[in-house]
Every structure is written in C-alpha cells, then in structure tokens.
C-alpha positions in Angstrom: 9.5 -44.0 -58.4 6.2 -42.7 -59.8 4.2 -45.2 -57.8 5.9 -44.1 -54.6 5.1 -40.4 -55.3 1.5 -41.4 -56.2 1.1 -43.3 -52.9 2.3 -40.3 -50.9 0.3 -37.7 -52.7 -2.7 -39.8 -52.8 -2.3 -40.6 -49.2 -2.1 -37.0 -48.2 -5.1 -36.1 -50.2 -7.1 -38.9 -48.6 -5.9 -38.0 -45.1 -6.9 -34.4 -45.6 -10.3 -35.0 -47.3 -11.1 -37.8 -44.9 -10.3 -35.7 -41.8 -12.5 -32.9 -43.1 -15.4 -35.2 -43.9 -15.0 -36.9 -40.5 -15.0 -33.6 -38.6 -18.0 -32.2 -40.4 -20.0 -35.3 -40.3 -19.3 -36.1 -36.6 -20.1 -32.4 -35.8 -23.3 -32.6 -37.9 -24.4 -35.8 -36.1 -23.7 -34.4 -32.7 -25.7 -31.2 -33.4 -28.7 -33.2 -34.6 -28.4 -35.2 -31.4 -28.5 -31.9 -29.4 -24.9 -32.0 -28.2 -23.7 -28.5 -26.9 -21.2 -26.5 -28.8 -18.9 -26.6 -25.8 -18.8 -30.5 -25.7 -18.4 -30.8 -29.6 -15.5 -28.4 -29.5 -13.8 -30.0 -26.6 -14.1 -33.6 -27.8 -15.2 -34.1 -31.4 -13.2 -31.3 -33.1 -10.1 -32.2 -31.4 -10.6 -35.9 -31.9 -11.5 -35.6 -35.5 -8.6 -33.3 -36.5 -6.2 -35.6 -34.8 -7.7 -38.8 -36.4 -5.2 -38.6 -39.4 -2.3 -38.8 -36.8 -3.9 -41.7 -34.9 -4.6 -43.9 -37.9 -1.2 -43.2 -39.5 0.6 -44.0 -36.3 -1.3 -47.3 -35.8 -0.7 -48.2 -39.6 3.0 -47.5 -39.2 3.3 -49.5 -36.0 1.5 -52.5 -37.7 3.8 -52.4 -40.5 7.0 -52.1 -38.1 7.7 -48.5 -39.1 8.2 -47.1 -35.6 10.2 -44.2 -36.8 7.2 -43.1 -38.9 4.9 -43.4 -36.0 7.0 -41.5 -33.3 8.1 -39.0 -36.0 4.5 -38.4 -37.0 3.5 -37.4 -33.4 6.5 -35.3 -32.6 6.4 -33.6 -36.1 2.7 -32.9 -35.9 3.1 -31.2 -32.6 6.0 -29.2 -33.7 4.2 -28.3 -37.0 1.0 -27.4 -35.0 2.8 -24.7 -33.3 5.6 -23.4 -35.6 3.6 -24.0 -39.0 -0.1 -23.8 -38.0 0.0 -20.9 -35.6 2.7 -19.2 -37.7 0.5 -19.2 -40.7 -2.6 -18.1 -38.6 -0.8 -15.2 -37.1 0.3 -13.9 -40.6 -3.5 -13.8 -41.5 -4.5 -12.2 -38.2 -2.7 -11.5 -34.9 -4.0 -13.7 -32.2 -5.3 -12.0 -29.1 -4.8 -14.3 -26.1 -6.5 -14.5 -22.7 -3.9 -15.6 -20.1 -6.8 -17.0 -17.9 -7.9 -19.1 -20.9 -4.3 -20.5 -21.4 -3.6 -21.2 -17.8 -5.4 -24.4 -17.5 -4.9 -25.9 -21.1 -1.5 -24.3 -21.7 0.0 -25.4 -18.6 -1.5 -29.0 -19.0 0.1 -29.1 -22.5 3.5 -28.3 -20.9 3.1 -31.0 -18.3 2.1 -33.6 -20.9 4.8 -32.7 -23.1 7.4 -33.1 -20.3 5.9 -36.6 -19.5 6.1 -37.5 -23.2 9.7 -36.5 -23.3 10.4 -38.5 -20.1 8.8 -41.6 -21.5 10.8 -41.2 -24.8 14.1 -40.8 -22.9 13.5 -43.9 -20.8 12.0 -45.7 -23.8 8.9 -46.9 -21.9 6.2 -47.2 -24.6 4.7 -50.3 -22.9 1.1 -51.4 -22.9 0.6 -50.2 -19.2 2.0 -46.6 -20.1 -0.3 -46.6 -23.0 -3.4 -47.1 -20.7 -1.9 -44.7 -18.3 -1.8 -42.1 -21.1 -5.5 -42.9 -22.0 -6.6 -42.6 -18.3 -5.0 -39.2 -18.1 -6.8 -37.9 -21.2 -10.2 -39.2 -20.1 -9.7 -37.4 -16.6 -8.5 -34.3 -18.4 -11.6 -34.3 -20.7 -13.9 -35.0 -17.8 -12.5 -32.3 -15.7 -12.6 -29.7 -18.5 -16.2 -30.5 -19.3 -17.2 -30.1 -15.5 -15.1 -26.9 -15.0 -16.4 -25.4 -18.5 -20.1 -26.1 -17.7 -19.7 -24.1 -14.4 -19.8 -20.9 -16.4 -17.5 -18.1 -16.3 -14.5 -20.1 -17.6 -12.5 -18.2 -20.4 -11.6 -21.7 -21.7 -15.2 -22.5 -22.3 -15.5 -19.8 -24.9 -12.4 -21.1 -26.7 -13.8 -24.7 -26.8 -17.2 -23.5 -28.0 -15.6 -21.3 -30.6 -13.8 -24.5 -32.0 -17.2 -26.0 -32.7 -18.8 -22.9 -34.2 -16.1 -22.5 -36.7 -17.4 -25.9 -38.2 -20.3 -24.6 -40.3 -22.5 -27.7 -41.0 -26.2 -28.3 -40.6 -26.7 -31.3 -43.0 -29.5 -33.9 -42.2 -28.5 -36.6 -39.8 -28.2 -39.3 -42.5 -26.0 -37.1 -44.6 -23.8 -36.1 -41.8 -23.4 -39.9 -40.8 -22.4 -40.8 -44.3 -19.8 -38.1 -44.3 -18.3 -39.3 -41.0 -18.3 -42.8 -42.3 -16.8 -41.8 -45.5 -14.2 -39.7 -43.7 -13.1 -42.7 -41.6 -12.7 -44.8 -44.7 -10.7 -42.1 -46.3 -8.4 -41.6 -43.3 -7.7 -45.3 -43.0 -6.9 -45.7 -46.8 -5.0 -42.4 -46.8 -2.9 -43.7 -43.9 -2.1 -46.9 -45.6 -1.0 -45.2 -48.9 1.1 -42.5 -46.9 2.9 -45.1 -44.7 3.7 -47.4 -47.6 4.9 -44.5 -49.8 6.9 -42.9 -46.9 8.6 -46.3 -46.1 9.5 -46.8 -49.7 10.9 -43.2 -49.8 13.0 -43.7 -46.8 14.5 -47.0 -48.2 14.9 -45.6 -51.8 16.9 -42.5 -50.7 18.4 -43.7 -47.4 16.5 -41.1 -45.3 15.5 -42.1 -41.8 12.0 -43.1 -41.5 11.8 -40.8 -38.4 12.7 -37.8 -40.5 9.8 -38.8 -43.1 7.5 -39.0 -40.2 8.7 -35.6 -38.8 8.2 -33.9 -42.2 6.1 -35.4 -44.9 3.7 -37.5 -42.8 3.5 -34.8 -39.9 2.7 -32.0 -42.3 0.1 -34.3 -44.1 -1.7 -35.2 -40.8 -1.6 -31.7 -39.4 -3.5 -30.3 -42.7 -7.0 -30.5 -40.8 -5.5 -28.5 -38.0 -4.0 -26.0 -40.5 -7.3 -25.6 -42.5 -9.2 -25.1 -39.3 -6.9 -22.6 -37.8 -6.5 -20.5 -41.0 -10.4 -20.5 -41.4 -10.6 -19.3 -37.8 -8.1 -16.5 -38.5 -10.0 -15.4 -41.7 -13.3 -15.3 -39.8 -11.7 -13.1 -37.2 -11.6 -16.0 -34.5 -7.8 -16.4 -34.4 -8.0 -17.2 -30.7 -9.9 -20.4 -31.8 -6.8 -21.6 -33.7 -4.6 -21.3 -30.6 -7.1 -23.4 -28.6 -7.3 -25.9 -31.4 -3.6 -26.4 -31.6 -3.3 -26.8 -27.8 -6.0 -29.3 -27.6 -4.6 -31.2 -30.7 -1.1 -31.4 -29.1 -2.6 -32.8 -25.8 -4.6 -35.4 -27.8 -1.7 -36.3 -30.0 0.5 -37.1 -27.1 -2.2 -38.7 -24.6 -4.5 -40.1 -27.2 -2.3 -41.2 -30.2 0.6 -42.3 -28.3 -1.7 -43.9 -25.6 -3.7 -46.0 -28.0 -0.5 -46.8 -30.1 1.4 -48.1 -27.1 -1.7 -49.9 -25.8 -2.3 -51.7 -29.1 1.3 -52.0 -30.3 3.9 -51.7 -27.4 7.1 -50.6 -29.1 10.7 -49.7 -28.4 12.5 -46.6 -29.9 15.9 -48.2 -29.5 16.8 -49.9 -32.8 19.9 -50.8 -34.7 20.7 -48.5 -37.5 19.4 -51.3 -39.9 16.9 -53.4 -38.1 16.1 -56.8 -39.6 13.2 -56.4 -42.0 9.9 -57.6 -40.4 11.3 -57.5 -36.7 8.6 -57.7 -34.1 7.6 -54.6 -32.4 7.7 -55.9 -28.9 11.4 -56.1 -28.5 13.9 -55.0 -26.0 16.8 -52.8 -26.8 19.3 -55.6 -26.2 17.9 -57.7 -28.9 19.2 -55.2 -31.5 22.7 -55.3 -30.0 24.6 -52.0 -30.1 21.7 -49.7 -30.8 20.7 -45.9 -31.0 17.5 -44.1 -30.4 15.0 -43.4 -33.2 14.5 -39.9 -31.7 17.3 -37.4 -31.6 17.8 -34.6 -29.0 17.4 -32.3 -31.9 13.8 -33.5 -32.4 13.2 -33.2 -28.7 14.7 -29.8 -28.6 12.4 -28.6 -31.5 9.3 -29.9 -29.5 10.4 -28.1 -26.3 11.3 -24.9 -28.3 7.9 -24.8 -29.9 6.2 -25.1 -26.7 8.3 -22.5 -25.1 7.8 -20.0 -28.0 4.1 -20.4 -28.0 3.7 -19.7 -24.4 6.2 -17.0 -24.4 4.6 -15.2 -27.3 1.0 -15.8 -25.9 1.6 -14.5 -22.4 3.7 -11.5 -23.5 1.8 -8.6 -24.9 -1.4 -10.6 -24.6 -1.3 -11.5 -28.3 0.6 -13.3 -31.0 1.6 -10.6 -33.5 2.6 -11.1 -37.2 6.3 -10.7 -36.6 6.0 -13.5 -33.9 4.2 -15.7 -36.6 7.1 -15.0 -38.9 9.5 -16.2 -36.1 7.5 -19.4 -35.8 7.6 -20.2 -39.4 11.2 -19.3 -39.7 12.0 -21.7 -36.9 10.1 -24.5 -38.7 12.0 -23.9 -41.8 15.3 -24.1 -39.9 14.1 -27.3 -38.2 13.2 -29.0 -41.5 16.5 -27.9 -42.9 18.4 -29.5 -39.9 16.3 -32.7 -40.4 17.1 -33.1 -44.0 20.9 -32.2 -43.5 20.8 -29.0 -45.5 22.2 -27.4 -42.2 24.7 -29.1 -39.8 22.6 -31.4 -37.6 22.7 -31.0 -33.8 23.7 -34.0 -31.7 21.5 -37.1 -31.1 21.0 -39.9 -28.7 
C-alpha cells in the first residue's frame, strides 16, 4: 500500500518537475538560437506542457493499460478547462478577444468532435494516428504563416505564452535542463502508471477513472502552473490560449502518436486477461463494453461548450464563471468515483 502511494506521489512530482524543466530548458535553448517568441509560444510551450500527457499515455499503452491512456487525455482536456481556467479566473478575470478565439477556439471544437467520433467508432488504428499527426502539422504550419503576416490577434496570445516563461540561462544550462526534464517526465510516467494500475486493481476502480482523475490532474499540472502564473502577472488571456493549444495538442499529438505507435481498442471485457495484446479486435474479448462512458464524453463536450460560451459572452471570463467551472469539475469527479449517481455509459 505504501509503495503504491509512494509511486503515485513520486510520479506526480517527477512529472511536474520534469515538465517545468523541459519547458524552461527548451525555451531557453530556442531563445539562444534566435527563435521568435511567436514560434516558441505556438510550438515549444504547448508541446512542453503536454509532454507529461504524451509520455504517460505511451507508457500506459506499452503496459496494456488502455484505460489509463485514454482517460489521461480526456481527463486532461476536461481538467484544463474546468480546473485550470476556473482557477485562473478566480485569480484574475480573463478578458477575451473573440477574433483571437475564432481560429483556435473553433478548431478545438472541430478536433474535439473528430476525437469523439473516433472514440464512438473505436478507430484508434495506426492510420488514424498518422492522420491526427498530419492534421496537427498542417494546423501548426498554417498558424505560423497566418500569425507572421501580422495583425492577427492570435499572434499576440501565442507570443504571450512564450513571454510568460522567464528564462535566459546559458545555452548549455538550458540544454541540460531540457534533457533532465525529459528524463524526469519518463521516469515520472513510469511510476505514475505503475502506481495507478496497482491502485485500480487494489480498490476495484476502473483504470479509466484513475486516468481521468489522478493521472489527468497530475499531467495537467504544467498547464495549471503556467495559467496561474499568467493570471498573477496580469496576462490571464495567455492562460486561455495555453489551454486551447494544449487541448488541441492532447488530441491530435498525444492520441495521434499513441495510436501510431500502439494501435489500440477501447472495447474490452470487464476483466480483460492480464497481458492481453493491444492490437485486438472487440470480438476477441467476447461480450464487451467500452472503456469510455457517455458521461466522460459528456463532460468533455460540456467543458468545451462552457469555455466558448463564457469566452464569447461579455468578452471576458468572470470570477463567478470560474466558480461555475470549478464546481462542474467537482461534480464530474464525484460522479466518476460514484459519490453521486453515475450517468449512463456505453
């Protein structure tokens, strides 16, 4: 029991510290090499803060813990909006620019809808993984081209994401930070997945629920820290841009790479055979149910809806709206752990 708890806590600490070192190190290296703040914010900050989710999902899939992997991504996206933005709003209301939200916000909606369709059809094949990665590359390329033309409100948001990372360390120090961060994230993911899997087996909790809660919150800590620091420094709008970018990357990047490396199925028997291969069809498990419930997809859809609703109405996210987001997250966690009557599943 103590070993299991130590693995989870140690994994969370290593993921958080590793993510922070990785972001600061990679941003430091990029600045020394002359990369623009716009490019750093659009690529490195989003990639670095999502690295814990990526490594954790890959580690979970390599261990056969599919529920932890998919739960991590869904839970991280829900936590990014309801928990991270909710917390940032309490510190400082977020003034929004509808023009800046138009491109990235609507793209996030489209990507989330695509993600939901793939989950519903259980199509996490290698081909779909590469398609997700291709869409992400096209999106990043198009964003860079559009933002560099000037006059784009989104460009200011992306530049602000980089400017919030204050680091001007020498090149060698930044490189060591980045490498150390990668090592910390890898080791932290291994500890967290092992501890989370043991927790699920010990207490009879679904691995998906562990992924949606403990693992998702842990891997979302870099986004939480970045967003809270943005709010404290009076740049709360950067928190919103960071979350939208992170959610896009979580779906296209993490699920894309995960499916490309370890094609998997969300359909499994209630108690799949230990060590069962990942590349299996639903029929090989006999009478089966999905690892993802309608409640989980409903929470993902609700988080996106509330975010855009609050952002577009009144041109700001007020403190009371932040409280609504946090309350919604609390209700979702209570439903997930059976503290409230659970909604239907599929």
